[in-house]
Structure formats: C-alpha cells, structure tokens
RODO-863979 format. One record per residue: residue number from 1; residue in three letters; x, y, z of N, C-alpha, C in turn. Coordinates in nm, 3 decimals, padded with zeros to 5 digits. Atoms other than C-alpha are relative to their C-alpha. Example, Ala and Ser with C-alpha at 12.3 -4.5 7.8 and 13.67 -1.06 7.14 Angstrom:
! residues 2
pos,code,n.east,n.north,n.up,ca.east,ca.north,ca.up,c.east,c.north,c.up
1,ALA,00.089,-00.119,00.000,01.230,-00.450,00.780,00.090,00.120,00.000 .
2,SER,-00.082,-00.119,-00.006,01.367,-00.106,00.714,-00.077,00.109,00.073 .
! end
This chain:
! residues 147
pos,code,n.east,n.north,n.up,ca.east,ca.north,ca.up,c.east,c.north,c.up
1,MET,00.104,-00.094,-00.038,-29.118,04.498,04.648,00.001,00.017,00.151 .
2,LYS,00.010,-00.028,-00.143,-29.154,04.660,04.986,-00.137,-00.043,00.051 .
3,LYS,00.123,00.048,-00.062,-29.423,04.547,05.231,-00.120,00.090,-00.034 .
4,ASN,00.113,-00.090,00.027,-29.640,04.858,05.179,-00.048,-00.011,-00.145 .
5,GLU,00.038,00.018,00.140,-29.635,04.798,04.800,-00.077,-00.131,-00.018 .
6,ILE,00.068,00.130,00.007,-29.739,04.436,04.847,-00.140,00.013,00.058 .
7,ILE,00.130,-00.019,-00.064,-30.021,04.535,05.082,-00.093,00.083,-00.088 .
8,ALA,00.080,-00.089,00.085,-30.138,04.803,04.836,-00.033,-00.061,-00.136 .
9,LEU,00.028,00.066,00.127,-30.157,04.553,04.548,-00.150,00.006,-00.030 .
10,GLU,00.140,-00.016,00.036,-30.482,04.619,04.362,-00.045,-00.106,-00.099 .
11,VAL,00.058,00.093,00.096,-30.716,04.396,04.165,00.033,00.048,-00.141 .
12,GLY,-00.038,-00.031,00.137,-30.595,04.382,03.805,00.148,00.031,-00.017 .
13,GLN,-00.143,-00.032,00.006,-30.235,04.471,03.892,00.080,-00.129,-00.014 .
14,THR,-00.086,00.116,00.021,-29.964,04.230,03.774,00.139,00.029,00.056 .
15,ILE,-00.136,-00.005,-00.051,-29.637,04.169,03.955,00.070,-00.129,-00.041 .
16,SER,-00.074,00.122,00.024,-29.369,03.902,03.926,00.025,-00.069,00.134 .
17,ALA,-00.026,00.080,-00.120,-29.350,03.625,04.187,00.083,-00.120,-00.043 .
18,PHE,-00.094,00.104,00.044,-29.051,03.393,04.150,00.014,00.001,-00.153 .
19,ASN,-00.019,-00.021,00.143,-29.010,03.535,03.797,-00.116,-00.050,-00.086 .
20,LYS,00.121,00.036,00.075,-29.366,03.437,03.695,-00.103,00.109,00.023 .
21,PRO,00.103,-00.104,-00.018,-29.651,03.683,03.633,-00.104,-00.043,00.103 .
22,PHE,00.105,00.021,-00.100,-29.898,03.712,03.920,-00.095,00.118,-00.014 .
23,THR,00.100,-00.105,00.015,-30.212,03.909,03.836,-00.102,-00.014,00.111 .
24,CYS,00.094,00.002,-00.110,-30.424,03.997,04.136,-00.143,00.006,-00.056 .
25,ALA,00.138,00.007,00.049,-30.776,03.884,04.041,-00.099,00.029,00.112 .
26,GLY,00.086,-00.025,-00.114,-30.919,03.922,04.391,00.081,00.026,00.125 .
27,LYS,-00.071,-00.035,-00.123,-30.824,04.059,04.729,-00.096,-00.005,00.117 .
28,VAL,00.081,00.014,-00.121,-30.955,03.980,05.077,00.083,00.049,00.118 .
29,VAL,-00.063,-00.041,-00.125,-30.870,04.152,05.405,-00.077,-00.067,00.113 .
30,ILE,00.061,00.075,-00.109,-30.936,03.938,05.712,00.051,00.057,00.132 .
31,VAL,-00.038,-00.044,-00.134,-30.939,04.069,06.069,00.002,-00.124,00.087 .
32,LEU,-00.018,00.119,-00.082,-30.800,03.793,06.289,-00.052,00.023,00.141 .
33,GLU,00.046,-00.009,-00.139,-30.918,03.717,06.643,00.091,00.089,00.084 .
34,SER,-00.098,-00.080,-00.075,-30.599,03.888,06.769,-00.011,00.149,-00.031 .
35,GLY,00.010,-00.139,00.043,-30.696,04.209,06.590,00.092,00.031,-00.118 .
36,ASP,-00.088,-00.017,00.117,-30.417,04.171,06.330,-00.081,-00.022,-00.127 .
37,GLU,00.062,00.024,00.130,-30.507,04.176,05.963,00.083,-00.099,-00.079 .
38,MET,-00.065,00.087,00.096,-30.426,03.914,05.703,-00.058,00.036,-00.136 .
39,ILE,00.045,-00.037,00.134,-30.442,03.999,05.334,00.029,-00.116,-00.093 .
40,TRP,-00.016,00.103,00.101,-30.499,03.741,05.064,-00.024,00.063,-00.136 .
41,CYS,00.016,-00.039,00.140,-30.440,03.832,04.699,-00.002,-00.131,-00.079 .
42,VAL,00.011,00.123,00.079,-30.558,03.557,04.466,00.019,00.035,-00.147 .
43,SER,-00.025,-00.024,00.141,-30.443,03.529,04.107,-00.104,-00.073,-00.084 .
44,ASP,00.089,00.068,00.092,-30.632,03.416,03.802,00.052,-00.140,-00.034 .
45,GLN,-00.059,00.133,00.025,-30.411,03.103,03.805,00.002,-00.085,00.127 .
46,ASP,00.014,00.079,-00.122,-30.520,02.959,04.142,00.121,00.009,00.092 .
47,THR,-00.111,-00.026,-00.090,-30.229,03.111,04.332,-00.044,00.106,00.100 .
48,MET,00.037,-00.096,-00.103,-30.262,03.303,04.659,00.126,00.052,00.069 .
49,LEU,-00.105,-00.066,-00.076,-30.025,03.553,04.818,-00.061,00.043,00.132 .
50,SER,00.053,-00.029,-00.133,-30.081,03.581,05.194,00.100,00.087,00.076 .
51,VAL,-00.085,-00.095,-00.071,-29.946,03.878,05.392,-00.068,00.041,00.129 .
52,VAL,00.046,-00.056,-00.126,-29.984,03.973,05.757,00.088,00.123,00.024 .
53,PRO,-00.081,-00.122,-00.008,-29.873,04.340,05.780,00.090,00.009,00.124 .
54,SER,-00.081,-00.009,-00.122,-29.741,04.298,06.137,00.114,-00.102,00.003 .
55,GLU,-00.105,00.103,00.005,-29.514,04.007,06.033,00.092,00.025,-00.119 .
56,GLU,-00.098,-00.016,00.108,-29.207,03.989,05.809,-00.015,-00.105,-00.109 .
57,GLU,00.009,00.115,00.089,-29.313,03.670,05.633,-00.114,00.015,-00.100 .
58,TYR,00.102,00.005,00.105,-29.502,03.645,05.302,-00.006,-00.145,-00.046 .
59,LEU,00.017,00.138,00.042,-29.647,03.317,05.182,-00.066,-00.003,-00.137 .
60,LEU,00.056,00.018,00.133,-29.717,03.212,04.823,-00.047,-00.143,-00.012 .
61,TYR,00.062,00.133,00.006,-29.952,02.919,04.772,-00.061,-00.027,-00.137 .
62,ASP,00.078,00.049,00.114,-30.094,02.716,04.484,-00.111,-00.088,00.055 .
63,VAL,00.110,00.087,-00.043,-30.423,02.529,04.506,00.051,-00.142,00.010 .
64,LEU,-00.035,00.140,-00.020,-30.372,02.179,04.645,-00.118,-00.083,-00.047 .
65,GLU,00.108,00.080,00.057,-30.578,01.939,04.437,-00.029,-00.125,00.083 .
66,GLU,00.013,00.121,-00.080,-30.520,01.647,04.673,-00.085,00.028,00.125 .
67,GLU,00.082,-00.013,-00.121,-30.763,01.589,04.964,00.090,00.015,00.122 .
68,PHE,-00.078,-00.025,-00.120,-30.628,01.724,05.291,-00.097,00.025,00.114 .
69,GLU,00.092,-00.013,-00.113,-30.813,01.680,05.621,00.042,00.115,00.090 .
70,SER,-00.031,-00.111,-00.092,-30.838,01.973,05.860,-00.011,-00.051,00.143 .
71,THR,-00.008,00.050,-00.136,-30.730,01.813,06.186,00.127,00.057,00.063 .
72,HIS,-00.122,-00.046,-00.067,-30.458,01.888,06.440,00.109,-00.107,-00.002 .
73,GLU,-00.095,00.110,00.009,-30.266,01.577,06.339,00.088,00.014,-00.124 .
74,SER,-00.089,00.003,00.116,-29.976,01.519,06.099,-00.071,-00.070,-00.115 .
75,GLN,00.059,00.061,00.118,-30.069,01.430,05.743,00.107,-00.018,-00.106 .
76,LEU,-00.095,00.035,00.104,-29.891,01.282,05.445,-00.053,00.050,-00.134 .
77,ILE,00.033,-00.046,00.135,-29.896,01.456,05.103,00.120,-00.028,-00.088 .
78,ASN,-00.107,00.033,00.094,-29.690,01.325,04.810,00.122,-00.059,00.072 .
79,GLY,-00.108,00.067,-00.071,-29.485,01.115,05.052,00.072,00.087,00.103 .
80,GLN,-00.063,-00.091,-00.095,-29.397,01.415,05.270,-00.096,00.024,00.117 .
81,GLU,00.082,-00.021,-00.118,-29.520,01.457,05.628,-00.011,00.148,00.033 .
82,TYR,00.029,-00.138,-00.040,-29.682,01.786,05.725,-00.057,-00.003,00.141 .
83,GLU,00.045,-00.004,-00.138,-29.722,01.864,06.094,-00.081,00.127,00.024 .
84,PHE,00.082,-00.114,-00.035,-29.993,02.091,06.230,00.086,00.103,00.071 .
85,SER,-00.084,-00.102,-00.062,-29.836,02.426,06.322,-00.076,00.123,00.049 .
86,TYR,00.065,-00.127,-00.032,-30.099,02.702,06.350,-00.148,-00.006,-00.036 .
87,GLU,00.142,-00.012,00.030,-30.471,02.770,06.368,-00.045,00.141,00.040 .
88,ASP,00.053,-00.131,-00.033,-30.657,03.100,06.361,-00.137,00.015,-00.065 .
89,THR,00.130,-00.032,00.059,-30.996,03.248,06.280,-00.004,00.149,-00.026 .
90,GLY,00.014,-00.141,00.030,-31.102,03.576,06.133,-00.125,00.027,-00.082 .
91,ARG,00.118,-00.046,00.074,-31.374,03.777,05.963,00.045,00.089,-00.114 .
92,VAL,-00.032,-00.080,00.117,-31.358,03.929,05.616,-00.053,00.141,00.020 .
93,SER,00.041,-00.140,-00.013,-31.362,04.309,05.642,-00.007,00.070,-00.135 .
94,GLU,00.002,-00.055,00.134,-31.296,04.383,05.274,00.014,-00.113,-00.100 .
95,SER,-00.008,00.100,00.105,-31.342,04.184,04.954,-00.020,00.070,-00.133 .
96,SER,00.013,-00.061,00.131,-31.286,04.287,04.594,00.044,-00.096,-00.109 .
97,GLY,-00.036,00.085,00.113,-31.256,04.127,04.252,-00.052,-00.140,00.017 .
98,GLU,00.037,00.141,-00.008,-31.274,03.751,04.219,00.055,-00.060,00.129 .
99,ALA,-00.051,00.039,-00.132,-31.218,03.702,04.590,-00.057,-00.134,00.043 .
100,LEU,00.042,00.128,-00.054,-31.256,03.384,04.789,-00.120,00.012,00.093 .
101,ALA,00.101,-00.017,-00.105,-31.518,03.536,05.017,-00.072,00.133,-00.014 .
102,ASP,00.077,-00.123,-00.009,-31.773,03.804,05.090,00.027,00.066,00.135 .
103,VAL,-00.014,-00.072,-00.126,-31.758,04.073,05.358,-00.086,-00.069,00.107 .
104,ASP,00.060,00.063,-00.118,-31.849,03.929,05.702,00.006,-00.152,00.001 .
105,ASP,-00.024,00.144,-00.008,-31.764,03.570,05.605,00.103,-00.025,00.109 .
106,ARG,-00.095,00.039,-00.105,-31.582,03.394,05.890,00.079,-00.122,-00.049 .
107,PHE,-00.088,00.107,00.042,-31.285,03.169,05.824,00.073,-00.061,00.119 .
108,VAL,-00.094,00.071,-00.085,-31.096,02.908,06.018,00.107,-00.048,-00.096 .
109,PHE,-00.104,00.056,00.084,-30.759,02.825,05.874,00.105,-00.067,00.086 .
110,LEU,-00.098,00.083,-00.069,-30.506,02.565,05.974,00.122,-00.011,-00.090 .
111,ASP,-00.125,00.011,00.074,-30.142,02.562,05.869,00.075,-00.124,00.046 .
112,TYR,-00.083,00.119,-00.022,-29.920,02.256,05.841,00.134,00.026,-00.066 .
113,GLU,-00.132,-00.027,00.054,-29.546,02.257,05.782,00.081,-00.129,-00.009 .
114,ALA,-00.090,00.113,00.019,-29.302,02.002,05.642,00.139,00.040,00.048 .
115,ASP,-00.136,-00.027,-00.047,-28.941,01.970,05.759,00.075,00.095,-00.092 .
116,ALA,-00.070,-00.083,00.098,-28.821,02.140,05.439,-00.055,00.142,-00.006 .
117,GLY,00.056,-00.135,-00.003,-29.038,02.445,05.514,-00.123,00.021,-00.086 .
118,GLU,00.120,-00.011,00.080,-29.313,02.383,05.261,-00.123,-00.006,00.090 .
119,ARG,00.119,-00.009,-00.086,-29.658,02.460,05.401,-00.127,-00.032,-00.076 .
120,VAL,00.136,00.021,00.050,-30.018,02.360,05.352,-00.092,00.086,00.087 .
121,ARG,00.100,-00.079,-00.073,-30.299,02.600,05.448,-00.137,-00.050,-00.042 .
122,VAL,00.138,00.043,00.021,-30.651,02.462,05.485,-00.090,00.113,00.048 .
123,ILE,00.088,-00.112,-00.029,-30.922,02.728,05.476,-00.143,-00.050,-00.002 .
124,VAL,00.141,00.040,-00.008,-31.281,02.666,05.590,-00.083,00.127,00.019 .
125,ASN,00.093,-00.113,-00.012,-31.548,02.929,05.527,-00.115,-00.047,00.088 .
126,GLN,00.102,00.043,-00.094,-31.776,02.895,05.829,-00.141,00.040,-00.044 .
127,ASN,00.132,-00.042,00.048,-32.061,03.078,05.651,-00.055,-00.096,-00.104 .
128,THR,00.045,00.084,00.111,-32.074,02.848,05.347,00.036,-00.147,00.017 .
129,GLY,-00.048,00.137,-00.015,-31.892,02.535,05.465,00.103,-00.038,-00.105 .
130,ASP,-00.100,00.028,00.102,-31.660,02.558,05.162,00.137,-00.017,00.062 .
131,LYS,-00.135,00.026,-00.050,-31.314,02.417,05.222,00.096,-00.005,-00.117 .
132,SER,-00.102,00.007,00.104,-31.002,02.470,05.016,00.136,-00.017,00.067 .
133,ALA,-00.134,00.021,-00.052,-30.637,02.380,05.059,00.101,00.053,-00.101 .
134,PHE,-00.106,-00.058,00.080,-30.323,02.549,04.931,00.133,-00.054,00.048 .
135,ILE,-00.134,00.047,-00.034,-29.959,02.437,04.921,00.102,00.101,-00.052 .
136,GLY,-00.101,-00.097,00.040,-29.655,02.663,04.910,00.101,00.024,00.108 .
137,GLY,-00.101,-00.031,-00.099,-29.406,02.842,05.123,00.032,00.148,00.006 .
138,VAL,-00.041,-00.138,-00.024,-29.229,03.159,05.226,00.060,00.057,-00.129 .
139,ILE,-00.057,-00.075,00.112,-29.145,03.416,04.959,00.051,00.132,00.057 .
140,SER,-00.059,-00.124,-00.054,-28.925,03.720,05.019,-00.038,00.120,-00.085 .
141,GLU,00.024,-00.124,00.076,-28.964,04.082,04.913,00.080,00.000,-00.130 .
142,GLU,-00.086,00.004,00.119,-28.680,04.021,04.665,-00.058,-00.088,-00.109 .
143,ASP,00.061,00.090,00.097,-28.886,03.747,04.495,-00.127,00.059,-00.062 .
144,LEU,00.119,-00.070,00.051,-29.176,03.990,04.434,00.046,00.129,-00.064 .
145,LEU,-00.048,-00.116,00.075,-29.110,04.251,04.166,-00.114,00.067,-00.076 .
146,LYS,00.093,-00.073,00.086,-29.310,04.522,03.994,00.034,-00.031,-00.145 .
147,ILE,-00.022,00.022,00.145,-29.358,04.462,03.623,-00.025,00.130,-00.072 .
! end
C-alpha cells in the first residue's frame, strides 16, 4: 500500500499486515510539538499501526503485557535490552472509532529500541494518567496490502 492509502485508512476497513488481517477499529491523529502529525490506527486485536506522514517509516505494534517503566534508561524485556531512543509529546486533533483517546488529550510517548531493531513504545495520556506499552517494529509498504 502507498503512504496516502495507509494514511486514509478508515475505521472498519480491513487490510493485511504481514499477511494477517488488520481491521482498523479506531484512529487517532496527533499533532506533535514539532507541528508534524502522527497517525495511530488501532485494531480490534490490540495491534497499532503508527504512521508519521513526513517520514518513510511505518511501525506495527502489539500490546506489551509486561510492565515497562517510562524512564530514559535502558530496560530489559524477555532477556533483551531496550535502549531509550526518542521522546515526544502531542495533542489529539482527531479521534474516531474505538480510539485510544479523545480530542484534545495530550500524550507523552517514549520509544526504546533493541539491537535487532525491535521497539517498545510507552504512551502516557497526560489528561487521564493512563499508560500503555506496545512492542513491535518497522513494517514496509510491501507488508501492508489491501484486501
């Protein structure tokens, strides 16, 4: 799928991600402090597709059930070390379906990366205090297909 098709993914639409069905149950558009947008499409199976339109990289995450602290230090998950790599904040400008947030919610998110490229994203909703963590990695346009 091309970037514009991924960005235009609508609630209820099903695509294939790594040859598995991914039904968009909710969609959130976040305006980052830099002014860029980040789009999160969440599936009905606790999977999240994260896209920043100004970047070439797409990230596919599953919910991380294990406790993960949101600090700027390295952390160990399943025997693998994840090093802090990125932090940003943003405000929800659009929210639809079974989304993770409401319009005007503010998020802080921290990314951690393992040597093999796998990533953990910790998301903290500053309005509610809710915290969630996801584990996954980079996915290419070729791995996302229309069904």
